[in-house]
C-alpha positions as a Markdown table, in Angstrom:
| # | Residue | x | y | z |
|---|---|---|---|---|
| 1 | Met | 0.0 | 0.0 | 0.0 |
| 2 | Trp | 1.3 | 3.5 | -1.0 |
| 3 | Thr | 1.8 | 6.0 | 1.8 |
| 4 | Ser | 2.4 | 9.7 | 1.5 |
| 5 | Ala | 5.7 | 11.3 | 2.1 |
| 6 | Trp | 4.4 | 12.8 | 5.3 |
| 7 | Glu | 3.3 | 9.5 | 6.6 |
| 8 | Ser | 6.6 | 7.9 | 6.0 |
| 9 | Gln | 8.4 | 10.8 | 7.9 |
| 10 | Lys | 6.4 | 10.2 | 11.1 |
| 11 | Cys | 8.4 | 9.0 | 14.2 |
| 12 | Leu | 6.3 | 6.5 | 16.0 |
| 13 | Arg | 8.7 | 6.1 | 18.9 |
| 14 | Ala | 9.8 | 9.3 | 20.5 |
| 15 | Asp | 12.6 | 7.5 | 22.4 |
| 16 | Leu | 14.2 | 6.4 | 19.1 |
| 17 | Tyr | 14.0 | 10.0 | 17.8 |
| 18 | Glu | 15.6 | 11.4 | 20.8 |
| 19 | Glu | 18.4 | 8.7 | 20.7 |
| 20 | Lys | 19.2 | 9.6 | 17.1 |
| 21 | Leu | 19.0 | 13.3 | 17.8 |
| 22 | Ala | 21.4 | 13.0 | 20.7 |
| 23 | Lys | 24.1 | 11.6 | 18.2 |
| 24 | Leu | 23.9 | 14.6 | 15.9 |
| 25 | Gly | 26.2 | 17.6 | 16.2 |
| 26 | Pro | 24.8 | 21.1 | 16.3 |
| 27 | Asp | 22.9 | 22.4 | 13.2 |
| 28 | Pro | 25.0 | 25.5 | 12.1 |
| 29 | Leu | 21.8 | 27.2 | 10.7 |
| 30 | Arg | 20.0 | 27.3 | 14.1 |
| 31 | Glu | 20.2 | 30.3 | 16.4 |
| 32 | Asp | 20.4 | 27.9 | 19.5 |
| 33 | Ala | 23.3 | 25.7 | 18.0 |
| 34 | Asp | 25.8 | 24.9 | 20.6 |
| 35 | Arg | 28.8 | 26.5 | 19.1 |
| 36 | Glu | 31.1 | 25.6 | 22.0 |
| 37 | Arg | 30.4 | 21.8 | 21.4 |
| 38 | Leu | 31.4 | 22.1 | 17.8 |
| 39 | Trp | 34.5 | 24.2 | 18.8 |
| 40 | Glu | 35.6 | 21.4 | 21.2 |
| 41 | Val | 35.1 | 18.6 | 18.7 |
| 42 | Met | 37.1 | 20.6 | 16.1 |
| 43 | Gln | 40.0 | 21.2 | 18.5 |
| 44 | Lys | 40.3 | 17.6 | 19.6 |
| 45 | Ser | 39.7 | 16.0 | 16.1 |
| 46 | Lys | 42.6 | 14.4 | 14.1 |
| 47 | Lys | 40.3 | 14.2 | 11.1 |
| 48 | Ser | 40.8 | 16.8 | 8.1 |
| 49 | Ile | 38.5 | 19.6 | 8.0 |
| 50 | Gly | 36.7 | 18.2 | 5.1 |
| 51 | Gln | 36.1 | 14.9 | 6.9 |
| 52 | Leu | 35.0 | 16.7 | 10.0 |
| 53 | Leu | 32.5 | 18.9 | 8.1 |
| 54 | Met | 30.9 | 15.6 | 6.7 |
| 55 | Asp | 30.8 | 14.0 | 10.2 |
| 56 | Gln | 27.1 | 14.3 | 11.4 |
| 57 | Ser | 28.1 | 13.7 | 14.9 |
| 58 | Ala | 30.4 | 16.9 | 14.8 |
| 59 | Val | 28.0 | 19.2 | 12.8 |
| 60 | Ala | 24.7 | 18.2 | 11.4 |
| 61 | Gly | 23.4 | 18.9 | 8.0 |
| 62 | Ile | 26.4 | 19.8 | 6.0 |
| 63 | Gly | 26.4 | 17.6 | 2.8 |
| 64 | Asn | 29.1 | 17.2 | 0.2 |
| 65 | Ile | 28.2 | 20.3 | -1.9 |
| 66 | Tyr | 28.1 | 22.5 | 1.1 |
| 67 | Arg | 31.5 | 21.2 | 2.4 |
| 68 | Ala | 33.1 | 21.9 | -1.0 |
| 69 | Glu | 31.6 | 25.4 | -0.9 |
| 70 | Ile | 32.8 | 26.1 | 2.6 |
| 71 | Leu | 36.3 | 24.9 | 1.8 |
| 72 | Phe | 36.5 | 26.8 | -1.4 |
| 73 | Lys | 35.3 | 30.0 | 0.3 |
| 74 | Val | 37.9 | 29.7 | 3.0 |
| 75 | Gln | 40.6 | 28.1 | 0.8 |
| 76 | Tyr | 41.6 | 25.5 | 3.3 |
| 77 | Leu | 43.6 | 22.4 | 2.4 |
| 78 | Leu | 41.7 | 19.1 | 3.0 |
| 79 | Ser | 44.8 | 17.5 | 4.3 |
| 80 | Cys | 45.2 | 20.0 | 7.2 |
| 81 | Gly | 43.7 | 19.2 | 10.6 |
| 82 | Pro | 41.0 | 21.6 | 11.9 |
| 83 | Ser | 42.9 | 22.5 | 15.1 |
| 84 | Ala | 45.8 | 23.9 | 13.2 |
| 85 | Leu | 43.6 | 26.0 | 10.9 |
| 86 | Ile | 40.8 | 27.4 | 13.1 |
| 87 | Ser | 41.2 | 30.1 | 15.6 |
| 88 | Arg | 38.7 | 32.0 | 17.6 |
């Protein structure tokens, strides 16, 4: 039986939703995003900045196209670690 897109998006178990949500990093487009959490993750990470931007547990919602645009705009090298590149 066919269901609408809205029906397939419903979360029937709030506990599963909260569990998944807790694993996501802050959404950079939200005013209430926890910037300090992201800062701490970036400082500790050994991943390249490109990999870190794609890591949904570090920062949520950045896909490959936005990662590429961000890195192009700031002209970072993908092989550099974020702690060496980013300062407050």
